mmCIF file of the N, C-alpha and C atoms, coordinates in Angstrom:
data_MODEL
# 
_entry.id   MODEL 
# 
loop_
_atom_site.group_PDB 
_atom_site.id 
_atom_site.type_symbol 
_atom_site.label_atom_id 
_atom_site.label_alt_id 
_atom_site.label_comp_id 
_atom_site.label_asym_id 
_atom_site.label_entity_id 
_atom_site.label_seq_id 
_atom_site.pdbx_PDB_ins_code 
_atom_site.Cartn_x 
_atom_site.Cartn_y 
_atom_site.Cartn_z 
_atom_site.occupancy 
_atom_site.B_iso_or_equiv 
_atom_site.pdbx_formal_charge 
_atom_site.auth_seq_id 
_atom_site.auth_comp_id 
_atom_site.auth_asym_id 
_atom_site.auth_atom_id 
_atom_site.pdbx_PDB_model_num 
ATOM 1   N N  . UNK A 1 1  ? -56.050 27.879 -74.596 1.00 0.00 ? 1  UNK A N  1 
ATOM 2   C CA . UNK A 1 1  ? -56.738 29.088 -74.694 1.00 0.00 ? 1  UNK A CA 1 
ATOM 3   C C  . UNK A 1 1  ? -56.090 30.128 -73.636 1.00 0.00 ? 1  UNK A C  1 
ATOM 4   N N  . UNK A 1 2  ? -55.667 31.326 -74.154 1.00 0.00 ? 2  UNK A N  1 
ATOM 5   C CA . UNK A 1 2  ? -55.100 32.315 -73.237 1.00 0.00 ? 2  UNK A CA 1 
ATOM 6   C C  . UNK A 1 2  ? -56.184 32.909 -72.454 1.00 0.00 ? 2  UNK A C  1 
ATOM 7   N N  . UNK A 1 3  ? -55.602 33.363 -71.216 1.00 0.00 ? 3  UNK A N  1 
ATOM 8   C CA . UNK A 1 3  ? -56.589 34.037 -70.278 1.00 0.00 ? 3  UNK A CA 1 
ATOM 9   C C  . UNK A 1 3  ? -56.824 35.466 -70.716 1.00 0.00 ? 3  UNK A C  1 
ATOM 10  N N  . UNK A 1 4  ? -58.008 35.925 -70.753 1.00 0.00 ? 4  UNK A N  1 
ATOM 11  C CA . UNK A 1 4  ? -58.360 37.235 -71.208 1.00 0.00 ? 4  UNK A CA 1 
ATOM 12  C C  . UNK A 1 4  ? -58.859 37.992 -69.886 1.00 0.00 ? 4  UNK A C  1 
ATOM 13  N N  . UNK A 1 5  ? -58.011 38.817 -69.357 1.00 0.00 ? 5  UNK A N  1 
ATOM 14  C CA . UNK A 1 5  ? -58.301 39.545 -68.203 1.00 0.00 ? 5  UNK A CA 1 
ATOM 15  C C  . UNK A 1 5  ? -59.415 40.650 -68.361 1.00 0.00 ? 5  UNK A C  1 
ATOM 16  N N  . UNK A 1 6  ? -59.647 41.105 -69.486 1.00 0.00 ? 6  UNK A N  1 
ATOM 17  C CA . UNK A 1 6  ? -60.670 42.070 -69.839 1.00 0.00 ? 6  UNK A CA 1 
ATOM 18  C C  . UNK A 1 6  ? -62.113 41.469 -69.842 1.00 0.00 ? 6  UNK A C  1 
ATOM 19  N N  . UNK A 1 7  ? -62.173 40.146 -69.915 1.00 0.00 ? 7  UNK A N  1 
ATOM 20  C CA . UNK A 1 7  ? -63.538 39.580 -70.043 1.00 0.00 ? 7  UNK A CA 1 
ATOM 21  C C  . UNK A 1 7  ? -64.085 39.571 -68.629 1.00 0.00 ? 7  UNK A C  1 
ATOM 22  N N  . UNK A 1 8  ? -65.359 39.765 -68.419 1.00 0.00 ? 8  UNK A N  1 
ATOM 23  C CA . UNK A 1 8  ? -66.049 39.845 -67.193 1.00 0.00 ? 8  UNK A CA 1 
ATOM 24  C C  . UNK A 1 8  ? -66.561 38.452 -66.919 1.00 0.00 ? 8  UNK A C  1 
ATOM 25  N N  . UNK A 1 9  ? -66.241 38.032 -65.794 1.00 0.00 ? 9  UNK A N  1 
ATOM 26  C CA . UNK A 1 9  ? -66.653 36.633 -65.338 1.00 0.00 ? 9  UNK A CA 1 
ATOM 27  C C  . UNK A 1 9  ? -68.125 36.606 -64.885 1.00 0.00 ? 9  UNK A C  1 
ATOM 28  N N  . UNK A 1 10 ? -68.675 35.369 -64.997 1.00 0.00 ? 10 UNK A N  1 
ATOM 29  C CA . UNK A 1 10 ? -70.042 35.196 -64.617 1.00 0.00 ? 10 UNK A CA 1 
ATOM 30  C C  . UNK A 1 10 ? -70.250 35.551 -63.184 1.00 0.00 ? 10 UNK A C  1 
ATOM 31  N N  . UNK A 1 11 ? -69.295 35.238 -62.327 1.00 0.00 ? 11 UNK A N  1 
ATOM 32  C CA . UNK A 1 11 ? -69.429 35.582 -60.890 1.00 0.00 ? 11 UNK A CA 1 
ATOM 33  C C  . UNK A 1 11 ? -69.556 37.124 -60.633 1.00 0.00 ? 11 UNK A C  1 
ATOM 34  N N  . UNK A 1 12 ? -68.743 37.826 -61.394 1.00 0.00 ? 12 UNK A N  1 
ATOM 35  C CA . UNK A 1 12 ? -68.778 39.367 -61.316 1.00 0.00 ? 12 UNK A CA 1 
ATOM 36  C C  . UNK A 1 12 ? -70.142 39.899 -61.851 1.00 0.00 ? 12 UNK A C  1 
ATOM 37  N N  . UNK A 1 13 ? -70.777 39.319 -62.789 1.00 0.00 ? 13 UNK A N  1 
ATOM 38  C CA . UNK A 1 13 ? -72.041 39.780 -63.233 1.00 0.00 ? 13 UNK A CA 1 
ATOM 39  C C  . UNK A 1 13 ? -73.198 39.557 -62.255 1.00 0.00 ? 13 UNK A C  1 
ATOM 40  N N  . UNK A 1 14 ? -72.860 38.604 -61.270 1.00 0.00 ? 14 UNK A N  1 
ATOM 41  C CA . UNK A 1 14 ? -73.935 38.259 -60.219 1.00 0.00 ? 14 UNK A CA 1 
ATOM 42  C C  . UNK A 1 14 ? -73.948 39.209 -59.089 1.00 0.00 ? 14 UNK A C  1 
ATOM 43  N N  . UNK A 1 15 ? -72.898 40.108 -59.082 1.00 0.00 ? 15 UNK A N  1 
ATOM 44  C CA . UNK A 1 15 ? -72.764 40.992 -57.928 1.00 0.00 ? 15 UNK A CA 1 
ATOM 45  C C  . UNK A 1 15 ? -72.716 42.442 -58.253 1.00 0.00 ? 15 UNK A C  1 
ATOM 46  N N  . UNK A 1 16 ? -73.795 42.994 -58.700 1.00 0.00 ? 16 UNK A N  1 
ATOM 47  C CA . UNK A 1 16 ? -73.844 44.343 -59.280 1.00 0.00 ? 16 UNK A CA 1 
ATOM 48  C C  . UNK A 1 16 ? -73.694 45.492 -58.117 1.00 0.00 ? 16 UNK A C  1 
ATOM 49  N N  . UNK A 1 17 ? -74.038 45.092 -56.829 1.00 0.00 ? 17 UNK A N  1 
ATOM 50  C CA . UNK A 1 17 ? -73.994 46.185 -55.782 1.00 0.00 ? 17 UNK A CA 1 
ATOM 51  C C  . UNK A 1 17 ? -72.673 46.112 -55.117 1.00 0.00 ? 17 UNK A C  1 
ATOM 52  N N  . UNK A 1 18 ? -72.058 47.403 -55.049 1.00 0.00 ? 18 UNK A N  1 
ATOM 53  C CA . UNK A 1 18 ? -70.682 47.488 -54.504 1.00 0.00 ? 18 UNK A CA 1 
ATOM 54  C C  . UNK A 1 18 ? -70.701 48.458 -53.370 1.00 0.00 ? 18 UNK A C  1 
ATOM 55  N N  . UNK A 1 19 ? -69.704 48.333 -52.472 1.00 0.00 ? 19 UNK A N  1 
ATOM 56  C CA . UNK A 1 19 ? -69.432 49.348 -51.547 1.00 0.00 ? 19 UNK A CA 1 
ATOM 57  C C  . UNK A 1 19 ? -68.115 49.955 -51.981 1.00 0.00 ? 19 UNK A C  1 
ATOM 58  N N  . UNK A 1 20 ? -67.992 51.309 -52.019 1.00 0.00 ? 20 UNK A N  1 
ATOM 59  C CA . UNK A 1 20 ? -66.880 51.976 -52.439 1.00 0.00 ? 20 UNK A CA 1 
ATOM 60  C C  . UNK A 1 20 ? -66.410 52.889 -51.280 1.00 0.00 ? 20 UNK A C  1 
ATOM 61  N N  . UNK A 1 21 ? -65.090 52.775 -50.986 1.00 0.00 ? 21 UNK A N  1 
ATOM 62  C CA . UNK A 1 21 ? -64.552 53.716 -50.087 1.00 0.00 ? 21 UNK A CA 1 
ATOM 63  C C  . UNK A 1 21 ? -64.112 54.946 -50.767 1.00 0.00 ? 21 UNK A C  1 
ATOM 64  N N  . UNK A 1 22 ? -64.659 56.140 -50.289 1.00 0.00 ? 22 UNK A N  1 
ATOM 65  C CA . UNK A 1 22 ? -64.226 57.407 -50.942 1.00 0.00 ? 22 UNK A CA 1 
ATOM 66  C C  . UNK A 1 22 ? -62.899 57.873 -50.338 1.00 0.00 ? 22 UNK A C  1 
ATOM 67  N N  . UNK A 1 23 ? -61.982 58.181 -51.306 1.00 0.00 ? 23 UNK A N  1 
ATOM 68  C CA . UNK A 1 23 ? -60.646 58.529 -50.900 1.00 0.00 ? 23 UNK A CA 1 
ATOM 69  C C  . UNK A 1 23 ? -60.393 60.040 -51.355 1.00 0.00 ? 23 UNK A C  1 
ATOM 70  N N  . UNK A 1 24 ? -59.313 60.595 -50.929 1.00 0.00 ? 24 UNK A N  1 
ATOM 71  C CA . UNK A 1 24 ? -58.955 61.926 -51.364 1.00 0.00 ? 24 UNK A CA 1 
ATOM 72  C C  . UNK A 1 24 ? -58.774 62.078 -52.835 1.00 0.00 ? 24 UNK A C  1 
ATOM 73  N N  . UNK A 1 25 ? -58.810 63.322 -53.402 1.00 0.00 ? 25 UNK A N  1 
ATOM 74  C CA . UNK A 1 25 ? -58.563 63.529 -54.763 1.00 0.00 ? 25 UNK A CA 1 
ATOM 75  C C  . UNK A 1 25 ? -59.465 62.779 -55.693 1.00 0.00 ? 25 UNK A C  1 
ATOM 76  N N  . UNK A 1 26 ? -60.745 62.687 -55.360 1.00 0.00 ? 26 UNK A N  1 
ATOM 77  C CA . UNK A 1 26 ? -61.753 62.044 -56.128 1.00 0.00 ? 26 UNK A CA 1 
ATOM 78  C C  . UNK A 1 26 ? -61.437 60.569 -56.466 1.00 0.00 ? 26 UNK A C  1 
ATOM 79  N N  . UNK A 1 27 ? -60.769 59.921 -55.641 1.00 0.00 ? 27 UNK A N  1 
ATOM 80  C CA . UNK A 1 27 ? -60.462 58.534 -55.836 1.00 0.00 ? 27 UNK A CA 1 
ATOM 81  C C  . UNK A 1 27 ? -61.405 57.657 -55.085 1.00 0.00 ? 27 UNK A C  1 
ATOM 82  N N  . UNK A 1 28 ? -61.435 56.404 -55.456 1.00 0.00 ? 28 UNK A N  1 
ATOM 83  C CA . UNK A 1 28 ? -62.364 55.431 -54.706 1.00 0.00 ? 28 UNK A CA 1 
ATOM 84  C C  . UNK A 1 28 ? -61.721 54.074 -54.789 1.00 0.00 ? 28 UNK A C  1 
ATOM 85  N N  . UNK A 1 29 ? -62.161 53.202 -53.947 1.00 0.00 ? 29 UNK A N  1 
ATOM 86  C CA . UNK A 1 29 ? -61.824 51.825 -54.079 1.00 0.00 ? 29 UNK A CA 1 
ATOM 87  C C  . UNK A 1 29 ? -62.988 50.861 -53.657 1.00 0.00 ? 29 UNK A C  1 
ATOM 88  N N  . UNK A 1 30 ? -63.172 49.913 -54.418 1.00 0.00 ? 30 UNK A N  1 
ATOM 89  C CA . UNK A 1 30 ? -64.233 48.953 -54.126 1.00 0.00 ? 30 UNK A CA 1 
ATOM 90  C C  . UNK A 1 30 ? -63.879 48.091 -52.982 1.00 0.00 ? 30 UNK A C  1 
ATOM 91  N N  . UNK A 1 31 ? -64.731 48.090 -51.943 1.00 0.00 ? 31 UNK A N  1 
ATOM 92  C CA . UNK A 1 31 ? -64.437 47.304 -50.752 1.00 0.00 ? 31 UNK A CA 1 
ATOM 93  C C  . UNK A 1 31 ? -64.982 45.917 -50.834 1.00 0.00 ? 31 UNK A C  1 
ATOM 94  N N  . UNK A 1 32 ? -66.190 45.792 -51.375 1.00 0.00 ? 32 UNK A N  1 
ATOM 95  C CA . UNK A 1 32 ? -66.855 44.593 -51.523 1.00 0.00 ? 32 UNK A CA 1 
ATOM 96  C C  . UNK A 1 32 ? -67.990 44.636 -52.506 1.00 0.00 ? 32 UNK A C  1 
ATOM 97  N N  . UNK A 1 33 ? -68.422 43.450 -53.092 1.00 0.00 ? 33 UNK A N  1 
ATOM 98  C CA . UNK A 1 33 ? -69.478 43.337 -53.972 1.00 0.00 ? 33 UNK A CA 1 
ATOM 99  C C  . UNK A 1 33 ? -70.533 42.353 -53.454 1.00 0.00 ? 33 UNK A C  1 
ATOM 100 N N  . UNK A 1 34 ? -71.805 42.627 -53.819 1.00 0.00 ? 34 UNK A N  1 
ATOM 101 C CA . UNK A 1 34 ? -72.907 41.844 -53.202 1.00 0.00 ? 34 UNK A CA 1 
ATOM 102 C C  . UNK A 1 34 ? -73.982 41.691 -54.277 1.00 0.00 ? 34 UNK A C  1 
ATOM 103 N N  . UNK A 1 35 ? -74.755 40.575 -53.992 1.00 0.00 ? 35 UNK A N  1 
ATOM 104 C CA . UNK A 1 35 ? -75.815 40.350 -54.949 1.00 0.00 ? 35 UNK A CA 1 
ATOM 105 C C  . UNK A 1 35 ? -77.119 41.229 -54.734 1.00 0.00 ? 35 UNK A C  1 
ATOM 106 N N  . UNK A 1 36 ? -77.244 41.590 -53.572 1.00 0.00 ? 36 UNK A N  1 
ATOM 107 C CA . UNK A 1 36 ? -78.547 42.359 -53.260 1.00 0.00 ? 36 UNK A CA 1 
ATOM 108 C C  . UNK A 1 36 ? -78.158 43.631 -52.534 1.00 0.00 ? 36 UNK A C  1 
ATOM 109 N N  . UNK A 1 37 ? -78.998 44.659 -52.650 1.00 0.00 ? 37 UNK A N  1 
ATOM 110 C CA . UNK A 1 37 ? -78.868 45.940 -52.000 1.00 0.00 ? 37 UNK A CA 1 
ATOM 111 C C  . UNK A 1 37 ? -78.809 45.774 -50.465 1.00 0.00 ? 37 UNK A C  1 
ATOM 112 N N  . UNK A 1 38 ? -79.781 44.873 -49.999 1.00 0.00 ? 38 UNK A N  1 
ATOM 113 C CA . UNK A 1 38 ? -79.816 44.786 -48.527 1.00 0.00 ? 38 UNK A CA 1 
ATOM 114 C C  . UNK A 1 38 ? -78.614 44.103 -47.962 1.00 0.00 ? 38 UNK A C  1 
ATOM 115 N N  . UNK A 1 39 ? -77.926 43.249 -48.710 1.00 0.00 ? 39 UNK A N  1 
ATOM 116 C CA . UNK A 1 39 ? -76.599 42.707 -48.206 1.00 0.00 ? 39 UNK A CA 1 
ATOM 117 C C  . UNK A 1 39 ? -75.569 43.766 -48.110 1.00 0.00 ? 39 UNK A C  1 
ATOM 118 N N  . UNK A 1 40 ? -75.584 44.645 -49.178 1.00 0.00 ? 40 UNK A N  1 
ATOM 119 C CA . UNK A 1 40 ? -74.591 45.707 -49.229 1.00 0.00 ? 40 UNK A CA 1 
ATOM 120 C C  . UNK A 1 40 ? -74.804 46.755 -48.101 1.00 0.00 ? 40 UNK A C  1 
ATOM 121 N N  . UNK A 1 41 ? -76.129 47.060 -47.860 1.00 0.00 ? 41 UNK A N  1 
ATOM 122 C CA . UNK A 1 41 ? -76.460 48.041 -46.816 1.00 0.00 ? 41 UNK A CA 1 
ATOM 123 C C  . UNK A 1 41 ? -76.131 47.345 -45.397 1.00 0.00 ? 41 UNK A C  1 
ATOM 124 N N  . UNK A 1 42 ? -76.287 46.149 -45.182 1.00 0.00 ? 42 UNK A N  1 
ATOM 125 C CA . UNK A 1 42 ? -75.858 45.490 -43.919 1.00 0.00 ? 42 UNK A CA 1 
ATOM 126 C C  . UNK A 1 42 ? -74.361 45.600 -43.708 1.00 0.00 ? 42 UNK A C  1 
ATOM 127 N N  . UNK A 1 43 ? -73.629 45.220 -44.756 1.00 0.00 ? 43 UNK A N  1 
ATOM 128 C CA . UNK A 1 43 ? -72.204 45.306 -44.621 1.00 0.00 ? 43 UNK A CA 1 
ATOM 129 C C  . UNK A 1 43 ? -71.655 46.751 -44.414 1.00 0.00 ? 43 UNK A C  1 
ATOM 130 N N  . UNK A 1 44 ? -72.301 47.727 -45.052 1.00 0.00 ? 44 UNK A N  1 
ATOM 131 C CA . UNK A 1 44 ? -72.010 49.044 -44.933 1.00 0.00 ? 44 UNK A CA 1 
ATOM 132 C C  . UNK A 1 44 ? -72.196 49.563 -43.424 1.00 0.00 ? 44 UNK A C  1 
ATOM 133 N N  . UNK A 1 45 ? -73.309 49.124 -42.863 1.00 0.00 ? 45 UNK A N  1 
ATOM 134 C CA . UNK A 1 45 ? -73.499 49.384 -41.371 1.00 0.00 ? 45 UNK A CA 1 
ATOM 135 C C  . UNK A 1 45 ? -72.306 48.969 -40.497 1.00 0.00 ? 45 UNK A C  1 
ATOM 136 N N  . UNK A 1 46 ? -71.922 47.704 -40.840 1.00 0.00 ? 46 UNK A N  1 
ATOM 137 C CA . UNK A 1 46 ? -70.759 47.210 -40.081 1.00 0.00 ? 46 UNK A CA 1 
ATOM 138 C C  . UNK A 1 46 ? -69.538 47.941 -40.272 1.00 0.00 ? 46 UNK A C  1 
ATOM 139 N N  . UNK A 1 47 ? -69.291 48.246 -41.514 1.00 0.00 ? 47 UNK A N  1 
ATOM 140 C CA . UNK A 1 47 ? -67.996 49.054 -41.896 1.00 0.00 ? 47 UNK A CA 1 
ATOM 141 C C  . UNK A 1 47 ? -68.062 50.412 -41.184 1.00 0.00 ? 47 UNK A C  1 
ATOM 142 N N  . UNK A 1 48 ? -69.162 51.034 -41.181 1.00 0.00 ? 48 UNK A N  1 
ATOM 143 C CA . UNK A 1 48 ? -69.302 52.370 -40.406 1.00 0.00 ? 48 UNK A CA 1 
ATOM 144 C C  . UNK A 1 48 ? -69.085 52.227 -38.989 1.00 0.00 ? 48 UNK A C  1 
ATOM 145 N N  . UNK A 1 49 ? -69.353 51.148 -38.367 1.00 0.00 ? 49 UNK A N  1 
ATOM 146 C CA . UNK A 1 49 ? -69.147 50.979 -36.909 1.00 0.00 ? 49 UNK A CA 1 
ATOM 147 C C  . UNK A 1 49 ? -67.676 50.554 -36.693 1.00 0.00 ? 49 UNK A C  1 
ATOM 148 N N  . UNK A 1 50 ? -67.073 49.863 -37.625 1.00 0.00 ? 50 UNK A N  1 
ATOM 149 C CA . UNK A 1 50 ? -65.706 49.495 -37.407 1.00 0.00 ? 50 UNK A CA 1 
ATOM 150 C C  . UNK A 1 50 ? -64.688 50.573 -37.880 1.00 0.00 ? 50 UNK A C  1 
ATOM 151 N N  . UNK A 1 51 ? -64.983 51.322 -38.854 1.00 0.00 ? 51 UNK A N  1 
ATOM 152 C CA . UNK A 1 51 ? -64.172 52.422 -39.222 1.00 0.00 ? 51 UNK A CA 1 
ATOM 153 C C  . UNK A 1 51 ? -65.043 53.702 -39.361 1.00 0.00 ? 51 UNK A C  1 
ATOM 154 N N  . UNK A 1 52 ? -65.284 54.478 -38.278 1.00 0.00 ? 52 UNK A N  1 
ATOM 155 C CA . UNK A 1 52 ? -66.239 55.517 -38.289 1.00 0.00 ? 52 UNK A CA 1 
ATOM 156 C C  . UNK A 1 52 ? -65.587 56.709 -38.969 1.00 0.00 ? 52 UNK A C  1 
ATOM 157 N N  . UNK A 1 53 ? -64.387 56.857 -39.172 1.00 0.00 ? 53 UNK A N  1 
ATOM 158 C CA . UNK A 1 53 ? -63.792 58.072 -39.783 1.00 0.00 ? 53 UNK A CA 1 
ATOM 159 C C  . UNK A 1 53 ? -63.726 57.887 -41.294 1.00 0.00 ? 53 UNK A C  1 
ATOM 160 N N  . UNK A 1 54 ? -63.961 56.823 -41.965 1.00 0.00 ? 54 UNK A N  1 
ATOM 161 C CA . UNK A 1 54 ? -63.879 56.572 -43.342 1.00 0.00 ? 54 UNK A CA 1 
ATOM 162 C C  . UNK A 1 54 ? -65.344 56.824 -43.930 1.00 0.00 ? 54 UNK A C  1 
ATOM 163 N N  . UNK A 1 55 ? -65.159 57.227 -45.309 1.00 0.00 ? 55 UNK A N  1 
ATOM 164 C CA . UNK A 1 55 ? -66.503 57.426 -46.014 1.00 0.00 ? 55 UNK A CA 1 
ATOM 165 C C  . UNK A 1 55 ? -66.705 56.334 -46.957 1.00 0.00 ? 55 UNK A C  1 
ATOM 166 N N  . UNK A 1 56 ? -67.851 55.687 -46.856 1.00 0.00 ? 56 UNK A N  1 
ATOM 167 C CA . UNK A 1 56 ? -68.335 54.634 -47.665 1.00 0.00 ? 56 UNK A CA 1 
ATOM 168 C C  . UNK A 1 56 ? -69.646 54.951 -48.342 1.00 0.00 ? 56 UNK A C  1 
ATOM 169 N N  . UNK A 1 57 ? -69.901 54.394 -49.487 1.00 0.00 ? 57 UNK A N  1 
ATOM 170 C CA . UNK A 1 57 ? -71.113 54.644 -50.262 1.00 0.00 ? 57 UNK A CA 1 
ATOM 171 C C  . UNK A 1 57 ? -71.519 53.282 -50.989 1.00 0.00 ? 57 UNK A C  1 
ATOM 172 N N  . UNK A 1 58 ? -72.796 52.999 -51.109 1.00 0.00 ? 58 UNK A N  1 
ATOM 173 C CA . UNK A 1 58 ? -73.183 51.841 -51.754 1.00 0.00 ? 58 UNK A CA 1 
ATOM 174 C C  . UNK A 1 58 ? -73.590 52.290 -53.278 1.00 0.00 ? 58 UNK A C  1 
ATOM 175 N N  . UNK A 1 59 ? -73.056 51.612 -54.202 1.00 0.00 ? 59 UNK A N  1 
ATOM 176 C CA . UNK A 1 59 ? -73.332 52.005 -55.603 1.00 0.00 ? 59 UNK A CA 1 
ATOM 177 C C  . UNK A 1 59 ? -73.823 50.815 -56.429 1.00 0.00 ? 59 UNK A C  1 
ATOM 178 N N  . UNK A 1 60 ? -74.689 51.001 -57.344 1.00 0.00 ? 60 UNK A N  1 
ATOM 179 C CA . UNK A 1 60 ? -75.091 49.905 -58.321 1.00 0.00 ? 60 UNK A CA 1 
ATOM 180 C C  . UNK A 1 60 ? -73.988 50.010 -59.505 1.00 0.00 ? 60 UNK A C  1 
ATOM 181 N N  . UNK A 1 61 ? -73.344 49.042 -59.669 1.00 0.00 ? 61 UNK A N  1 
ATOM 182 C CA . UNK A 1 61 ? -72.228 49.034 -60.678 1.00 0.00 ? 61 UNK A CA 1 
ATOM 183 C C  . UNK A 1 61 ? -72.370 47.765 -61.638 1.00 0.00 ? 61 UNK A C  1 
ATOM 184 N N  . UNK A 1 62 ? -73.371 47.830 -62.574 1.00 0.00 ? 62 UNK A N  1 
ATOM 185 C CA . UNK A 1 62 ? -73.477 46.775 -63.439 1.00 0.00 ? 62 UNK A CA 1 
ATOM 186 C C  . UNK A 1 62 ? -72.412 46.833 -64.482 1.00 0.00 ? 62 UNK A C  1 
ATOM 187 N N  . UNK A 1 63 ? -71.753 45.786 -64.720 1.00 0.00 ? 63 UNK A N  1 
ATOM 188 C CA . UNK A 1 63 ? -70.618 45.717 -65.649 1.00 0.00 ? 63 UNK A CA 1 
ATOM 189 C C  . UNK A 1 63 ? -71.185 45.229 -66.995 1.00 0.00 ? 63 UNK A C  1 
ATOM 190 N N  . UNK A 1 64 ? -70.951 46.035 -68.107 1.00 0.00 ? 64 UNK A N  1 
ATOM 191 C CA . UNK A 1 64 ? -71.469 45.697 -69.377 1.00 0.00 ? 64 UNK A CA 1 
ATOM 192 C C  . UNK A 1 64 ? -70.865 44.408 -69.858 1.00 0.00 ? 64 UNK A C  1 
ATOM 193 N N  . UNK A 1 65 ? -71.621 43.642 -70.495 1.00 0.00 ? 65 UNK A N  1 
ATOM 194 C CA . UNK A 1 65 ? -71.194 42.327 -71.203 1.00 0.00 ? 65 UNK A CA 1 
ATOM 195 C C  . UNK A 1 65 ? -70.394 42.851 -72.433 1.00 0.00 ? 65 UNK A C  1 
ATOM 196 N N  . UNK A 1 66 ? -69.178 42.480 -72.577 1.00 0.00 ? 66 UNK A N  1 
ATOM 197 C CA . UNK A 1 66 ? -68.328 42.893 -73.646 1.00 0.00 ? 66 UNK A CA 1 
ATOM 198 C C  . UNK A 1 66 ? -68.746 42.399 -74.984 1.00 0.00 ? 66 UNK A C  1 
ATOM 199 N N  . UNK A 1 67 ? -69.309 41.188 -74.942 1.00 0.00 ? 67 UNK A N  1 
ATOM 200 C CA . UNK A 1 67 ? -69.789 40.662 -76.258 1.00 0.00 ? 67 UNK A CA 1 
ATOM 201 C C  . UNK A 1 67 ? -70.946 41.481 -76.886 1.00 0.00 ? 67 UNK A C  1 
ATOM 202 N N  . UNK A 1 68 ? -71.879 41.974 -75.998 1.00 0.00 ? 68 UNK A N  1 
ATOM 203 C CA . UNK A 1 68 ? -73.008 42.733 -76.343 1.00 0.00 ? 68 UNK A CA 1 
ATOM 204 C C  . UNK A 1 68 ? -72.491 44.057 -76.916 1.00 0.00 ? 68 UNK A C  1 
ATOM 205 N N  . UNK A 1 69 ? -71.518 44.640 -76.211 1.00 0.00 ? 69 UNK A N  1 
ATOM 206 C CA . UNK A 1 69 ? -70.944 45.968 -76.693 1.00 0.00 ? 69 UNK A CA 1 
ATOM 207 C C  . UNK A 1 69 ? -70.291 45.777 -78.019 1.00 0.00 ? 69 UNK A C  1 
ATOM 208 N N  . UNK A 1 70 ? -69.574 44.820 -78.219 1.00 0.00 ? 70 UNK A N  1 
ATOM 209 C CA . UNK A 1 70 ? -68.787 44.703 -79.575 1.00 0.00 ? 70 UNK A CA 1 
ATOM 210 C C  . UNK A 1 70 ? -69.823 44.366 -80.592 1.00 0.00 ? 70 UNK A C  1 
ATOM 211 N N  . UNK A 1 71 ? -70.807 43.554 -80.305 1.00 0.00 ? 71 UNK A N  1 
ATOM 212 C CA . UNK A 1 71 ? -71.909 43.296 -81.369 1.00 0.00 ? 71 UNK A CA 1 
ATOM 213 C C  . UNK A 1 71 ? -72.623 44.572 -81.750 1.00 0.00 ? 71 UNK A C  1 
ATOM 214 N N  . UNK A 1 72 ? -72.919 45.377 -80.767 1.00 0.00 ? 72 UNK A N  1 
ATOM 215 C CA . UNK A 1 72 ? -73.603 46.725 -80.891 1.00 0.00 ? 72 UNK A CA 1 
ATOM 216 C C  . UNK A 1 72 ? -72.752 47.610 -81.801 1.00 0.00 ? 72 UNK A C  1 
ATOM 217 N N  . UNK A 1 73 ? -71.455 47.634 -81.449 1.00 0.00 ? 73 UNK A N  1 
ATOM 218 C CA . UNK A 1 73 ? -70.568 48.547 -82.265 1.00 0.00 ? 73 UNK A CA 1 
ATOM 219 C C  . UNK A 1 73 ? -70.424 48.005 -83.747 1.00 0.00 ? 73 UNK A C  1 
ATOM 220 N N  . UNK A 1 74 ? -70.331 46.691 -83.958 1.00 0.00 ? 74 UNK A N  1 
ATOM 221 C CA . UNK A 1 74 ? -70.243 46.197 -85.240 1.00 0.00 ? 74 UNK A CA 1 
ATOM 222 C C  . UNK A 1 74 ? -71.493 46.412 -86.080 1.00 0.00 ? 74 UNK A C  1 
ATOM 223 N N  . UNK A 1 75 ? -72.718 46.285 -85.437 1.00 0.00 ? 75 UNK A N  1 
ATOM 224 C CA . UNK A 1 75 ? -73.989 46.578 -86.021 1.00 0.00 ? 75 UNK A CA 1 
ATOM 225 C C  . UNK A 1 75 ? -74.066 48.048 -86.447 1.00 0.00 ? 75 UNK A C  1 
ATOM 226 N N  . UNK A 1 76 ? -73.599 48.865 -85.530 1.00 0.00 ? 76 UNK A N  1 
ATOM 227 C CA . UNK A 1 76 ? -73.668 50.433 -85.805 1.00 0.00 ? 76 UNK A CA 1 
ATOM 228 C C  . UNK A 1 76 ? -72.776 50.745 -86.940 1.00 0.00 ? 76 UNK A C  1 
ATOM 229 N N  . UNK A 1 77 ? -71.595 50.150 -87.015 1.00 0.00 ? 77 UNK A N  1 
ATOM 230 C CA . UNK A 1 77 ? -70.718 50.388 -88.129 1.00 0.00 ? 77 UNK A CA 1 
ATOM 231 C C  . UNK A 1 77 ? -71.223 49.926 -89.456 1.00 0.00 ? 77 UNK A C  1 
ATOM 232 N N  . UNK A 1 78 ? -71.926 48.840 -89.578 1.00 0.00 ? 78 UNK A N  1 
ATOM 233 C CA . UNK A 1 78 ? -72.501 48.417 -90.745 1.00 0.00 ? 78 UNK A CA 1 
ATOM 234 C C  . UNK A 1 78 ? -73.594 49.257 -91.173 1.00 0.00 ? 78 UNK A C  1 
ATOM 235 N N  . UNK A 1 79 ? -74.349 49.834 -90.151 1.00 0.00 ? 79 UNK A N  1 
ATOM 236 C CA . UNK A 1 79 ? -75.441 50.726 -90.562 1.00 0.00 ? 79 UNK A CA 1 
ATOM 237 C C  . UNK A 1 79 ? -75.045 52.055 -91.152 1.00 0.00 ? 79 UNK A C  1 
ATOM 238 N N  . UNK A 1 80 ? -73.810 52.556 -90.700 1.00 0.00 ? 80 UNK A N  1 
ATOM 239 C CA . UNK A 1 80 ? -73.187 53.727 -91.162 1.00 0.00 ? 80 UNK A CA 1 
ATOM 240 C C  . UNK A 1 80 ? -72.740 53.578 -92.491 1.00 0.00 ? 80 UNK A C  1 
ATOM 241 N N  . UNK A 1 81 ? -72.150 52.340 -92.885 1.00 0.00 ? 81 UNK A N  1 
ATOM 242 C CA . UNK A 1 81 ? -71.602 52.122 -94.170 1.00 0.00 ? 81 UNK A CA 1 
ATOM 243 C C  . UNK A 1 81 ? -72.696 51.956 -95.200 1.00 0.00 ? 81 UNK A C  1 
# 
């Protein structure tokens, strides 16, 4: 079975809270992912102490289940036809 890099792993779905570092030109990079908001906030406090000149923000980033999206699209297409 070939590896599908577009498919979201179970582990990624368990960590919806992310810390993003804000970069110039409206860019960002995800620094870490966490299961709970309090874990993300605690890590954010440490990052702000270690790197005070950088901008970080906690975001809720649930990643959609691709199977659900494809089923919803297929159902919508059948309803239109």
